C-alpha positions in Angstrom: 0.0 0.1 0.0 1.5 3.4 -1.2 2.0 6.1 1.3 -0.6 8.8 1.2 0.9 12.2 0.9 -1.8 13.9 3.0 0.3 17.6 2.7 1.3 17.3 -0.8 4.7 18.7 -0.3 6.6 16.0 -2.7 7.9 18.1 -5.9 7.5 21.5 -4.1 10.0 24.0 -3.1 9.5 26.1 0.3 11.8 29.3 1.3 12.2 29.3 5.1 13.5 32.7 6.8 14.7 32.7 10.3 16.6 29.4 11.2 19.1 30.1 14.2 19.7 26.9 15.6 17.8 23.4 16.2 15.2 24.7 18.9 14.3 27.5 16.0 10.7 27.4 15.1 12.0 27.8 11.6 14.1 24.7 11.8 11.4 22.5 13.3 8.7 23.4 10.3 11.8 22.9 7.7 12.1 19.4 9.2 8.5 19.2 9.0 8.3 20.0 5.3 11.4 17.8 4.3 9.9 15.2 6.1 6.9 15.0 4.4 8.8 15.3 0.7 9.4 19.1 0.2 12.3 20.8 -0.8 13.3 23.4 1.4 15.8 26.8 1.1 16.8 28.7 3.7 17.9 32.2 4.4 19.9 33.0 7.9 20.5 36.7 8.6 24.3 36.9 8.6 27.5 35.0 7.6 28.2 34.3 11.5 24.7 32.7 11.4 25.7 30.9 8.2 28.8 29.4 9.8 27.0 28.8 13.2 24.2 26.5 11.3 26.6 25.2 8.8 26.3 21.7 10.5 22.8 22.1 11.1 21.9 23.0 7.4 24.6 20.7 5.8 24.2 19.8 1.9 21.2 22.7 1.7 21.0 25.9 -0.1 21.5 28.7 2.6 21.3 32.1 1.4 22.2 35.3 3.8 19.6 37.9 4.1 19.3 40.6 6.6 15.9 42.1 6.0 17.1 45.3 7.1 19.3 45.9 3.9 17.1 46.0 0.8 19.5 45.0 -1.1 20.0 41.5 0.4 16.8 41.0 -0.4 16.9 42.0 -4.0 20.0 39.7 -4.1 17.5 36.6 -2.6 15.3 37.4 -5.4 18.2 37.2 -8.1 19.2 34.1 -6.8 16.0 32.2 -6.7 15.4 33.8 -10.3 18.6 32.7 -11.6 17.9 29.1 -10.4 14.3 29.1 -11.8 12.8 28.8 -8.8 9.2 28.9 -8.0 8.1 29.1 -4.4 5.2 27.1 -3.2 5.4 28.6 0.3 7.4 30.9 2.6 8.2 30.8 6.0 8.5 34.3 7.9 10.1 33.6 11.2 11.7 36.7 11.9 11.5 39.0 14.8 13.9 41.1 17.1 13.7 43.5 19.7 16.2 45.1 21.7 16.4 45.6 25.5 19.7 47.2 26.1 18.7 47.6 29.7 16.5 44.7 30.3 12.6 45.0 30.4 11.4 48.7 31.0 7.8 50.2 31.3 6.4 50.0 28.0 5.8 53.7 27.8 9.5 54.1 28.3 10.1 52.5 24.7 12.1 54.6 22.7 11.7 55.6 19.0 14.6 53.7 17.7 13.8 50.4 19.8 10.5 50.4 18.4 10.6 51.7 14.9 13.6 48.6 14.5 11.6 45.9 15.6 8.9 47.1 13.4 11.0 46.7 10.4 12.5 43.7 11.3 9.5 41.9 12.8 6.5 43.2 10.5 7.9 44.8 7.8 10.2 42.6 6.5 7.0 40.2 5.9 5.4 43.1 3.4 8.7 43.9 1.9 10.4 40.4 1.2 6.7 39.1 0.1 6.6 42.2 -2.3 9.9 41.7 -4.1 9.5 38.0 -4.3 6.1 38.2 -5.6 7.1 37.0 -9.3 8.8 34.0 -7.5 5.5 32.5 -6.1 3.5 30.3 -7.6 -0.2 31.1 -8.2 -1.6 29.4 -5.2 1.4 29.6 -2.7 0.9 29.8 0.8 2.6 32.3 3.4 3.2 31.5 7.0 4.2 34.2 9.6 4.9 33.1 13.7 3.0 35.4 15.7 1.7 35.4 19.3 -1.4 33.9 21.1 -2.4 37.0 22.1 -1.5 40.5 21.5 -4.1 42.1 23.8 -2.6 40.7 27.3 0.0 43.4 28.6 2.6 40.7 29.3 5.6 42.6 31.0 8.2 39.8 30.2 7.6 40.3 26.6 8.3 43.9 26.4 7.2 46.1 23.9 6.8 43.5 21.3 3.0 42.4 21.4 2.3 45.8 19.7 4.5 44.7 16.8 3.0 41.2 16.9 -0.2 42.8 16.4 1.0 45.0 13.2 2.2 41.6 11.6 -0.9 40.1 12.2 -2.9 42.8 10.9 -0.6 43.0 7.7 -2.3 39.1 7.0 -5.7 40.6 5.6 -4.1 43.3 3.7 -1.5 41.3 2.0 -3.9 38.7 1.1 -6.6 41.5 -0.5 -3.3 43.6 -2.5 -2.0 40.1 -4.0 -5.4 39.0 -4.7 -5.4 41.4 -7.8 -2.7 39.0 -9.5 -2.5 35.7 -8.0 -4.1 33.1 -5.5 -1.1 33.7 -2.7 -2.4 33.1 0.9 -1.2 34.7 3.8 -1.9 33.5 7.6 0.2 33.1 11.1 0.5 30.6 13.8 0.0 32.5 17.0 1.9 30.3 19.2 1.9 30.2 23.1 5.0 30.5 25.0 7.8 28.3 23.7 11.0 27.2 24.8 13.5 28.6 22.3 16.9 30.1 22.7 15.4 33.4 21.5 13.0 33.3 24.2 15.3 32.1 26.9 17.3 35.4 26.3 14.0 37.9 27.1 14.2 38.8 30.8 11.5 37.2 33.2 10.3 35.0 29.9 11.3 31.5 31.7 9.1 32.6 34.8 6.3 33.0 32.2 6.8 29.8 30.4 6.8 28.1 34.1 3.6 29.9 35.0 2.2 28.7 31.7 2.4 25.4 32.2 0.3 25.5 35.4 -2.2 27.5 33.3 -2.6 25.0 30.2 -5.4 22.8 31.2 -2.9 19.5 30.1 -0.2 20.6 32.4 2.5 20.7 29.4 3.2 23.9 27.6 3.2 24.0 23.8 5.8 22.1 21.9 7.8 24.0 19.3 7.1 21.0 17.1 3.1 21.4 17.6 3.8 25.2 16.2 5.7 23.5 13.2 3.0 21.0 12.3 0.2 23.6 12.3 2.5 25.7 10.3 2.8 23.0 7.6 -1.0 22.4 7.4 -0.9 26.1 6.6 1.6 25.8 3.8 -0.4 23.2 2.4 -3.4 22.9 0.1 -5.3 21.0 2.7 -5.7 24.7 4.3 -6.9 26.4 1.0 -9.6 27.8 2.2 -7.9 29.4 5.1 -6.3 32.9 4.7 -5.9 36.0 7.0 -5.8 34.2 9.6 -4.1 33.6 12.9 -4.2 30.1 14.3 -3.8 30.0 18.0 -1.8 27.1 19.5 -1.6 27.5 23.0 -2.9 24.2 24.4 -6.0 26.0 25.8 -3.9 28.2 27.9 -6.4 31.2 27.1 -9.2 29.5 28.5 -7.9 28.7 31.7 -6.6 31.6 33.7 -9.2 31.2 36.6 -8.2 27.4 37.2 -9.2 26.8 40.9 -5.6 26.0 41.8 -4.0 28.6 40.3 -6.4 31.0 41.9 -5.7 29.2 45.1 -1.7 29.4 44.9 -2.2 33.3 44.3 -4.7 33.8 47.0 -3.2 31.6 49.7 0.2 33.4 49.1 -1.2 36.8 49.7 -2.8 35.4 53.3 -0.3 36.3 56.6 
């Protein structure tokens, strides 16, 4: 009995942007694509990152593309065009925020911090998709990585929630504008707290992650592989009716903030 190709990735090519190490969401998505028979091309942000991921990404095509540099995005397009690559999907797993003095009150966010974060984490999706628009197949799928809620004022996430809100909002506008000439879809996986190297570097994040495990009904945090599997579904034609959406993957955390045990732990701690 032949294996059923559920995702339909065989013979298709995907660009994955943002692999940093083996814990990266981008790497987990790429592994899922490759295991389903798809071909993955990679971009990393610098030559140093290319060297540090050389073993992980051995025998794969890796292109350096710092999304802050238009000439590097243009060079990415040229490289794909020179190789006659038609992209069936793109994974945008890129985010950056600068906290030189640690997490500070939101109202103290500087203009430079905010604009840099918007440029790298949100505008880059718009810019890359515009630059690569002629490289997409007519029914390609673009998936970016958001967060499970942009309405919760989590102090441990600094000023990134408003940036992710801008990223999420852009999905509707990209879908609309691209619909003039293609059927390219744009979606996000809105992930709960994950155990990645990037998140571990955010001041206070580890405590929030441990708290999330207590609030999630199953008692276990979201696994990066669960986010990757959802992204793979959104990249496939199995999700052809889904566009301009953020699919929340938080293992039910958002329904369980008033769990009796968590409430009791907080109230009991306040009793003298």
